[in-house]
C-alpha positions in Angstrom: 167.5 91.7 197.5 166.4 90.7 193.9 169.8 89.5 192.7 169.9 87.3 195.2 166.8 85.5 194.8 167.7 84.4 191.3 168.3 80.7 190.9 171.9 79.8 190.5 172.6 78.8 186.8 170.7 82.4 185.9 172.6 84.3 188.2 176.1 82.8 186.8 174.8 83.9 183.3 174.4 87.1 184.3 177.1 87.9 186.2 179.1 86.3 183.5 177.6 89.2 181.1 178.4 91.7 183.5 182.3 90.7 183.8 182.3 90.4 180.3 181.0 93.5 179.4 183.6 95.2 182.1 186.0 93.6 180.0 184.8 94.6 176.8 185.2 98.5 178.4 188.7 97.9 179.8 190.2 95.9 176.8 188.6 97.2 174.1 188.2 95.9 170.2 191.1 93.2 170.5 189.1 91.8 173.0 185.9 91.5 171.1 187.6 91.1 167.7 189.1 87.8 169.2 185.7 86.7 170.9 182.9 87.7 168.7 181.1 85.3 166.6 182.7 85.7 163.0 181.9 84.4 159.5 183.5 81.1 159.0 187.0 82.4 157.5 190.1 83.9 158.7 189.0 85.3 161.9 186.8 82.5 162.9 187.7 80.5 166.0 185.9 77.5 167.5 185.2 78.9 171.0 183.6 82.1 169.4 180.2 79.7 169.1 180.0 80.4 173.0 182.0 83.5 173.3 179.7 85.7 171.3 176.9 85.2 173.5 178.5 86.9 176.5 179.5 90.4 174.5 177.4 93.0 174.1 177.7 96.2 171.7 176.3 98.6 174.2 175.0 98.9 177.4 171.4 99.3 176.2 172.0 96.0 174.2 173.5 94.2 177.4 170.7 95.5 179.4 167.6 94.2 176.9 169.4 90.8 177.1 169.6 90.6 180.9 166.5 91.7 181.6 165.0 89.0 179.4 167.3 86.1 180.9 165.9 87.5 184.0 162.1 87.6 183.2 162.2 84.2 181.5 165.3 82.4 182.7 164.6 82.5 186.4 161.0 80.7 186.1 162.3 78.6 183.8 165.6 77.5 186.1 163.1 76.9 189.0 160.8 74.6 186.9 163.8 72.8 185.0 166.4 73.0 187.7 169.8 74.4 186.6 171.1 71.5 184.9 168.5 71.5 182.4 168.1 75.1 182.2 171.7 75.6 181.6 172.0 72.6 178.9 168.4 74.5 177.2 170.6 77.8 177.4 173.3 76.7 175.7 171.5 74.7 172.8 169.9 77.9 172.3 173.3 79.7 172.1 174.9 77.5 169.8 172.1 76.8 167.6 172.1 80.7 167.0 175.6 81.1 166.6 175.1 78.3 163.8 172.0 79.8 162.2 174.2 83.2 161.8 177.2 81.5 160.3 174.7 79.7 157.5 173.5 83.5 156.9 176.5 85.2 156.9 177.9 82.5 154.1 174.9 83.0 152.3 175.1 86.7 152.0 178.9 87.5 152.0 178.8 89.4 155.1 181.7 90.1 157.0 180.6 91.5 160.2 181.0 89.9 163.3 178.1 88.4 165.7 177.6 89.3 169.5 175.2 89.1 172.1 172.9 86.9 174.4 169.5 87.5 172.3 169.6 84.2 170.3 169.6 82.5 173.8 167.1 85.0 175.4 165.0 84.3 172.5 165.0 80.7 173.1 164.1 81.2 176.5 161.3 83.5 175.5 160.0 80.7 173.2 160.1 77.9 176.2 158.8 80.7 178.9 155.7 81.3 176.5 155.5 77.3 176.0 155.4 76.6 179.9 153.4 80.1 181.0 151.8 80.9 178.1 148.7 82.7 179.8 151.3 84.6 182.1 151.0 88.4 180.7 154.0 90.4 179.8 153.7 94.1 179.7 155.8 95.7 176.9 157.9 98.8 177.9 157.2 100.8 175.1 154.1 101.1 174.6 153.3 99.6 177.7 150.7 97.0 176.3 150.2 93.5 178.4 149.8 90.7 176.5 149.5 86.7 177.3 153.4 85.5 177.0 152.2 83.0 173.8 151.1 86.2 172.0 153.9 88.3 172.6 156.5 85.4 171.7 154.4 84.8 168.6 154.2 88.7 167.9 158.1 89.0 168.4 159.3 86.1 166.7 157.1 87.4 163.6 158.2 90.8 163.5 162.0 89.2 164.0 161.1 87.0 160.6 160.2 89.8 158.5 162.8 92.3 159.8 165.4 89.6 158.5 164.0 88.8 155.5 163.2 92.1 154.9 166.9 93.5 155.9 165.7 96.1 157.8 167.5 97.4 161.2 170.5 96.2 159.6 173.1 95.3 162.2 171.0 93.1 164.1 171.2 89.4 163.8 167.5 88.6 163.1 168.4 85.3 162.1 170.1 84.7 165.2 167.4 85.1 167.3 164.9 82.8 165.1 168.1 80.2 165.6 168.1 80.5 168.8 164.1 79.9 169.1 164.4 77.0 166.5 167.0 75.6 168.8 165.2 75.8 171.7 162.1 74.6 170.1 163.9 71.5 168.9 165.0 70.3 172.5 161.5 71.2 173.9 160.3 68.8 170.8 163.0 66.1 171.5 162.0 65.8 175.3 158.5 66.0 174.6 158.9 62.8 172.4 161.3 61.3 174.8 158.4 61.0 177.5 
């Protein structure tokens, strides 16, 4: 029932992520090595700028990102329409990838990046902008707060964790890159009016 009520692009992105996760489980490391976003160098391929966003490291990683897609993407797609929503999602995904490539090049990291988190952070930013007073309740601890505050605090926490190197293995700057790409796209659209 809930799944059938999702707008078409949100549903398609969610299904694609589920299908790719199933392929990951079946095909293993070689599949991930081919489609994860590798730093510039021998392992990098252009398609990885998009494909990394459909890979996930665990069921929890997938579940958290798909919950964000469901929570923020559904309402945005209903307001914007499927075409604008899909364009926005892809811009956030690409800007997250570009940011991560810059960060890995500057730090010398050789680890791959995977997950839809950068695009989901972009959705969070747009959701907070369009529905600033909508209440979001954290799961742990269950604290209700307006969307604008949640997005601000989550962005600030991500910046802090990225700058301090805390939570190693998490692409914090890719998350911020998704927000930046979304912000630039929203700003451009506002200027065009």
